[in-house]
C-alpha positions in Angstrom: 58.2 13.7 68.2 58.7 17.5 68.6 56.2 19.6 67.6 56.7 20.7 63.7 58.7 17.8 63.0 57.7 16.0 59.8 56.7 12.5 60.1 57.8 10.1 57.5 55.9 6.9 56.4 57.2 3.4 56.2 59.9 2.6 53.5 58.2 0.7 50.5 59.3 -2.8 50.2 61.9 -3.5 47.8 59.9 -6.5 46.1 57.3 -3.9 44.7 57.8 -3.1 41.1 56.2 0.0 39.2 53.2 -0.6 37.2 53.6 0.1 33.4 51.0 1.6 31.3 50.2 -0.2 27.9 52.0 0.4 24.6 50.3 3.1 22.7 50.4 1.0 19.5 49.3 -2.3 21.5 45.7 -1.9 19.8 47.2 -2.8 16.2 46.7 -6.4 17.3 43.1 -5.8 18.7 39.7 -6.0 16.8 37.8 -3.0 16.3 35.2 -2.1 18.9 32.9 0.7 18.5 31.2 3.4 20.8 28.2 5.0 19.4 27.1 7.4 22.4 28.6 10.4 20.6 27.1 9.8 17.2 26.3 13.3 15.9 22.8 13.9 15.0 22.9 17.3 13.6 24.1 18.9 10.4 26.4 19.0 8.6 27.7 15.4 9.3 25.0 13.9 11.3 23.6 10.5 11.3 19.7 11.6 11.3 19.9 12.0 7.4 20.9 8.2 6.9 18.2 6.0 5.3 17.5 2.4 6.2 19.5 1.0 3.4 22.4 3.0 3.9 22.5 2.2 7.5 22.5 -1.3 6.7 25.4 -1.0 4.4 27.3 0.8 6.9 26.5 -1.9 9.5 27.7 -4.5 7.2 31.0 -3.0 6.4 31.7 -2.0 10.2 31.1 -5.7 11.1 33.5 -6.9 8.3 36.0 -4.5 9.9 35.4 -6.6 13.3 37.1 -9.6 11.4 40.2 -7.6 11.0 42.9 -6.2 13.2 43.5 -2.4 13.6 46.9 -3.0 12.1 45.5 -4.6 9.0 42.8 -2.0 8.5 45.3 1.1 8.9 47.7 -0.6 6.7 47.0 1.0 3.5 45.5 4.2 1.9 41.7 3.9 2.4 41.3 4.0 6.2 43.6 6.5 8.0 44.0 9.1 10.8 43.8 12.7 9.4 45.3 15.7 11.5 42.5 18.0 12.8 44.5 20.7 10.8 43.6 19.3 7.6 40.0 18.9 8.1 37.4 21.4 6.8 36.3 24.5 9.1 33.1 23.2 9.7 34.5 20.0 11.2 37.2 21.8 13.2 34.6 24.1 14.6 32.3 21.2 15.6 35.3 19.5 17.4 35.7 22.7 19.3 32.0 22.6 20.1 32.4 19.2 21.7 35.4 20.4 23.7 38.0 18.3 21.8 40.7 20.7 22.2 43.3 18.3 22.5 42.7 16.2 19.9 45.5 16.1 17.1 44.0 13.7 14.7 40.8 11.8 13.9 40.0 8.5 12.3 38.5 8.4 8.7 37.2 4.9 7.5 36.4 4.7 3.7 33.4 2.7 3.2 32.7 2.9 -0.6 33.3 5.8 -3.4 33.1 9.1 -1.5 31.5 7.7 1.8 33.3 7.9 5.1 32.8 7.3 8.6 34.9 9.5 11.1 35.6 8.8 14.7 38.0 9.1 17.4 40.3 6.0 17.7 41.8 5.4 21.4 43.3 2.0 22.7 41.6 -0.1 19.9 37.9 1.8 20.2 36.6 4.0 17.6 34.0 6.6 19.2 32.2 6.9 16.0 31.0 10.8 15.3 30.3 11.4 11.7 28.9 10.3 8.6 30.4 11.9 5.4 28.8 10.7 2.4 30.2 13.2 0.1 33.8 13.1 1.4 33.5 16.6 2.7 35.2 16.6 5.9 38.8 16.2 4.4 38.4 16.4 0.6 41.2 14.9 -1.2 43.8 17.3 -2.7 44.1 17.0 -6.3 47.6 16.5 -7.7 49.3 18.7 -10.2 46.6 21.7 -9.9 
């Protein structure tokens, strides 16, 4: 080989096939799993204010979700992804502080009344972030007002 010539590697075998990533909606058939390492423990939506009775109630509800698939959980109006642009300014600011710049939506799980658990859903795992007992992160817009 002459100096400066490019050396080519071996030709790949024709029997090899490219790997395909997973289908983004395949998590709909999975049962929920939870990641708790990013639980917020500061105001305004931190878990540090939750009393023992409430945390037991939250645990019960999340355990009930584990018997369902994401498809059945998200097949209704109570539990859904919400566009980040629709969140209150405090929540958007906190996402920026957490360096979640590329996040387009965040998951809202309705527990009872106004109570919500918020997290990031990816590949069937919800990274739980916030406790929202007063439905302040994304208040419902009143119709006809």
